[in-house]
N, C-alpha and C positions, 0 to 999 in steps of 0.2 A: 503496499500500498504504499501509494505518493504521500511523503510528509505534508503535512503543507506551511509553507510560504506564512514570517509574521506578518502583523498588516503595516506597512508605510511609519514611519512615525511620523508622531502631529506634528513637530518642530523642530528647529533646532536643537541640540543638545551639546552643547560641552564638553569634550574629557571630561571625568571623574563627573557631572552634570545630568540627572535622572529627572527634574523633576520645571517644572516652566515656570515657576515666578521666580526660581534660581534662573533658569535657564537667559530671562528677561535682564536681573539683575547683572550677569556676567556682560550681555551684552551693549546693559547701556555704559554700565563702569570703563569694558575695552573699549570702544567709540570716543566719550570722552574722554578720556585718555588719548586717544591720535589723533582728538580734533585739528590741529595742528597744524601737520604736516596731512592731514590725511591727501589732500589734491593734490598736492607737490606728489604723495607714493600712488595716490591713482594713476598723475598725467604716467611719470615716471616708468612704472610695475606693466602698462594695460599698451606701455608704447606708445602713445598717449592714440589708442584706439575709442582709449569710454568719449571719448570728443563724438567720435565719429559716431557711435552709436548710439551717442544722446540727441544727436543730430538727426537719426535716425526715425526716434519716439516722434523725434516730433514735425518731422514732417510728415507719417502717420497719419500726426493728427493733424496738420495744419486747418481739412475748416473749423473744429468747431475753435482750438485754438482765434482764429478769424473772426470769429462770430461776438459780437464785442458785448454780448446776451449770458458769454457763461462761463462755470468757473468749475474751475480747475484744482483736484486738488495732487500737492506731487507726493503721496505718501514715502515717509521713515526717506524727509529732502535730503539730509546731512544735512549740508552748505548749501547747498543750494544750486547747484550746477544744473541739475536737470530744470528746476524754477528757472533758471536764469537763458537755457536756451529753449524754453518752452515763451517765454514770452516775448523772444524776438522775433515767435513769427507768427505775431497777433494782437489784441487786445483783450483777450479775455481775460477776464482775473483771480489768477494764480495764486492759492494760498499752497504752502510748504508748514510740515507737521513732520517732527520729531521728537523720542525721549530724552535726548542727551541733548543736556542745556549748551553745550561745548563748542557742541555743530553749530547749534542756533544761534549763539553769537555770533559766529564769525559768515554763515549765514545772511545775518543782520550789516553784518564790517561789507562785505560782499556787495549786495543789493541796492546801502548806500549811496560806497562808493561805485554803484555805476549810474544812478539816478534812474532805480531799474523802481515797476511798481508791487514784484507779492512778493506778500503778506505771509508770517512764519506763528505758525500754533508748537506748542508746550505738548505731546498727549500721546497715548499708547497707539500703537495701531488697535491692539487689538478690544478698546478703548476710546474711540476716537473721541473729540469732545463736537460732529456739529452732529445736526439734527438728523434725521431723517428725510433720503432725498435733499441734501443740500447742493448734489453737485453734478455739472453733464459730462466731468472725465477725471477718473480718478488715474493714476498710474505711475510710476517706480523703477527708481533702477536699485540694481543692487541693494536691496536692503530686505525685502522678501522672507528672502531664505533666511533672514533672523530673527523673524517668528519664531514664540515658542513656541505658536499653534500654526499650524496657517490655512487650517479648516475653518476656524474661528476668520484666520486673515479675511481671506478672501467673504467669512457670511457679514462681516464691521464693510469691506470692501461695498460690497450689496447695499447696503442698510444704509449709507450716503449719501450713494447715486439714486442718482427719476432715473425713473420706466426714460425710456429709451436711449440711456447715458452709456459710455464704452470706461472699456478697462486693460491700461498694457502695466505689462508687471515684466521690464527686463531682468536676466539676470543670466550670473552664469553658468556657466553650465560643459557638460567634461562632454568634447569633441570626438566624432570615431572616424576609421580611415587613416592614412597615412601619417595626420595631425597629433592621432591621439599618443602616440608617445614621448614624442619633441613635447607638445603644452605638459602634460604628465611629471616629464623629468624637470623643466623651467619651474613649475605653481607646488609644487612639493619638495626642489633642491633648495632652488635657484629663489625664488617670490619673498617669500623665508625668511635668510637672511638675510636680504637684499632688507625687505621689508622694518624687519627688527633693530639694525643697522642703523636708520636716517629716524625711522619715526624716536627711539632709544627706548620703550617701549619692552621688557623681553617676553615670548612670547605675544606678543602683540598680534602676530600675521604667521601662528600658526593655526592661528584658531581658522583662520581661513580657506587654505585651501581641503582643511579639515569636516568641515560648514558648508563646501561643491560634494568631496565623494560624498557627507551620508546627505546631501539634498534630495530631493527624488523625482523622478526618470520622467521624461520629458511628457511622459501618459497619462501616469496620476495627476502631477497639477493641472490639468485640459481634461481629465474626467472628475476632477472635485469642482473642477469651477463647470464643469455643463449639470455637477452634484446641487453644488448652490444653484442654480438656474440661471445661468450666463448662459446665451445659447451664442450661436454665431461663431464658436470657438478654436482656435488656429494656434498652432505655435511653430513662428515662424524664425527661423532660425539664423544665426548672424557671423558673419568671417569664420566658417567652416563648422560651427557652431560652438564655436568659444564660448557665446554670448546666446540668447533665444529669449525671444519677443513674446512676449500671450498674452496674446488677443482677444475679446468677447463683449456680450452687450448685455443690458439689464434690459429684456423686453420692456413693449412701451405696453402700458392696460396692467 
């Protein structure tokens, strides 16, 4: 008799941590400590590809962003790189939300420096501080993977979306084919050492490859999105599958 596989993990679980509250505290503390070098490391460790991936997200939702009546949430916004990219595409009202206060401090500094309009709010992605049906679009870049409960995160996105609204979740994934071995070596052997050296925070970038390795497969995410009642669900691979943009809509009515 074939043994049953265990169900996919409900959310991120750093090494040695087994419950949701402890996982959330770990993630908040980690990103708070590396906030000062976060942008530099993102650009350096991705060979500047993170800029391109965010532009892809912005182009994907250009019609929404071009509507001045649209309200957009940048979920797990970090230092607001995605919010700034979205703001350049049109007059939609953009709100960034994150639960790491030092990240938001840097986000506000960047927004003031560039005289752009997005707002930022401090809040947990699993308990967003917004009423039901607030946003026409919810997007996230490289933050969803860090949630302590993925299904609860999708349910919360659903809650704050208006009927007819859209979601876009950009996440690191595991490429297949010839790119896989090279990516794996860099991601597990090179990236953590460079990240820890530049950030000055020991162990900070060893969490990253582990979180990607434990992140559910693309088909799990799309199944969970459909089970949350999102329609038109699809996974759009970018750069040979190094990252994936998960797309869906909240049906009208």
